[in-house]
N, C-alpha and C positions, 0 to 999 in steps of 0.2 A: 847301614847304608842301603840295605835292601828296601826299606820302607820309603826312602827318598826316590829310588828308581821306580817304585810301584805307584807313587803319588804324582810323579811328573807328567805322564801322558794324560791322565784325566784332568789335571789342572790346566794344561795347555789347551785341551779340547774345550774346557769350560770357558776359558778366556776367549778363544776363537769364536765360540757360540755367542757369547755376550756381544762381541764386536759385530758379528753377523746380524743379530737382532737389532742392534743399535743402528746399523747402516740401513736395514730394511725400514725401520720406523722413520728415520730421517728422510728417506727417499720418497715417502708417501706424500702425496699432495704436491704443493709447489707449482712451479710454472708448467710442468709437463702433465699435470692432472687432467686438464681439459683435453689434451691430445690423447691421453690414455683412455679416458672415458669415451671419446669419440670413436676410437679404434674398437673398443669393446662393443659399443652400440652398433657399429657397422657390421661387425662379425655376427652379432646376435640377429640383426635384421636379415642378413644374408642366409643364415641358418634357418630362420623362420620362413623365408621365401622359398628355400629349397624344400623344406618340409611341406609347405602348402602345395608346391608343384608336384611333389610325389603323391600327394593324396588325390589330385585331380586325374 
């Protein structure tokens, strides 16, 4: 029975990891993709503007 108790935690973690990756893949794109892209573009533009202002 020691081998069962040794194998249960890694098996549970592997199953949880598979579900996490599956959820991440399914949530990519879709209806929110344009909002996420716009938020990233805005943050990058703001960082670039701050960087340019610091150089001046």
